[in-house]
Steps between C-alpha positions, in 0.01 A plus 500: 500500500393398154779379277363537151756716326276805486806715420497355148140616456566873539731735315771705668286814472228336710746395770542839670136586576146372455149616578151359525388508138134446589472788747363755251219269390406418858504871591271578206266224614489645852405841361237342274341308787483817711349697212243228423391483863465878513306508170265222611424667832451840338281342232283320754456823695417696183242242389337494842489880513703517822822639358627784716834676513598339831402153372697553179805600702454191717483269195802671347692449825395135513624446142829669586537286812447182297766617255748561782430160656542316168806695381793254494845565642760576231792258536842563347833328556866565436793268554505581873158652587130422488274805515126500561329834437151547633277802458661690790804297608802328357668200664845377403694191597861418417467159338873432524472544879185295563469340843151354473231418248158388617195397307193618694172331418169666565231665295776604259832319495795731567877463476678693777870576445726651768857617462790548736451878504142479628330537162175313451293441187172316474383397151259263333699196376287498183691810388823296496329204332362724225832683450795259468758782465395631843529150643841450339644813665355405840619140470857599407527748788343254747758239400768760571350559846490126562867458396597780740319321782243777547187326372424251775120497475309467176697292253219244493242768415725629223553152357125441500440832328779422252329175403176691451673758276668222302169320451326816377790579267490147358122525451549827312765349276273204423205731424706724269656206317162331454594190698216552745 
């Protein structure tokens, strides 16, 4: 895993839990996109003179469906757990008991974490890249799992992700300091 001394970067108050700080903005965007789609469809129907109650309900349902599809999973972490809350379900994995971590490529890249107790969480790795405190908690607990001999599959994926987090953090520091 990444050895960059991230513990020095965060205060003791941040060490016990962290959450996806960008979730609220992404959720608002999902609602906006659904509302805009609904408004456009209703507007087109109204201008064409074909607006009917059943069509309005259909466009409203379509806007709501787009919102649900775009709504991101809320990710939070503690010193020993990673929790992903969707609209209807919550998945938890004990990060101090991890047995495997896989990076699944496809239309959307996913990080799949499994623990010794059967817990499974699937998240977008960009959430960890955008939220270093989340990454820090996961990284510390994964190292604990590796030291215990539990994490046998996935250290390479975590190291790769750690380098990505480190690079983004360095870019942010350079931007803020005006060096880039």
